[in-house]
C-alpha positions in Angstrom: 10.0 10.1 -3.3 10.2 6.7 -4.8 11.7 3.7 -3.1 12.0 0.0 -3.4 10.9 -2.0 -0.4 10.1 -5.6 0.6 6.4 -6.3 0.2 4.7 -6.6 3.6 2.5 -9.4 2.2 4.9 -11.7 0.2 8.4 -10.4 0.9 9.3 -9.8 -2.8 10.4 -6.4 -4.2 7.6 -3.8 -4.0 7.5 -0.1 -4.7 6.6 2.8 -2.5 5.8 6.2 -3.8 4.9 9.5 -2.1 2.4 11.5 -4.2 1.5 15.2 -3.9 -2.3 15.6 -4.1 -3.5 19.1 -5.1 -7.1 18.6 -3.9 -6.9 16.4 -0.8 -10.6 16.9 0.0 -11.5 14.9 -3.1 -10.0 11.9 -1.4 -11.9 12.6 1.8 -8.5 12.9 3.5 -7.0 16.0 5.0 -3.5 15.1 3.9 -1.8 16.8 1.0 0.4 13.8 0.4 -0.5 10.2 -0.2 1.8 7.2 0.2 1.2 4.4 -2.3 2.7 0.9 -1.9 2.2 -1.8 -4.5 3.7 -5.2 -5.3 3.7 -6.5 -8.9 4.3 -10.1 -7.7 1.3 -10.7 -5.3 -0.9 -7.7 -6.3 -0.7 -6.0 -2.8 -1.9 -2.4 -2.9 -2.1 0.3 -0.2 -2.9 4.0 -0.5 -2.9 6.0 2.7 -2.6 9.6 3.9 1.0 10.4 4.7 0.4 12.6 7.8 -2.7 10.9 9.3 -2.0 7.3 8.3 -5.7 7.0 7.2 -6.1 4.1 4.8 -7.8 5.4 1.6 -7.7 2.2 -0.5 -6.2 -1.2 0.2 -6.1 -4.7 -1.5 -4.3 -7.6 0.1 -4.7 -10.8 -1.8 -5.5 -14.0 0.1 -2.7 -16.4 0.6 -3.1 -20.1 0.3 -2.6 -22.0 3.5 -1.3 -25.6 3.2 -2.6 -27.6 6.2 0.0 -29.5 8.1 -0.4 -33.0 9.3 0.4 -33.8 12.9 
């Protein structure tokens, strides 16, 4: 399963892919399928077990915050 979604970090087009893993124990996860989400714009990345929701790997880049003046 491949799908195009909105990035949860920046809102631009991101990609979600469901991967079948032959040796789930090698990932220290009991799931046989892994969901991978990545955004080419902001470099967001998330890999998690499909059934358990266990986060296996994640990278969320910091976003700049512009201070407001009151």
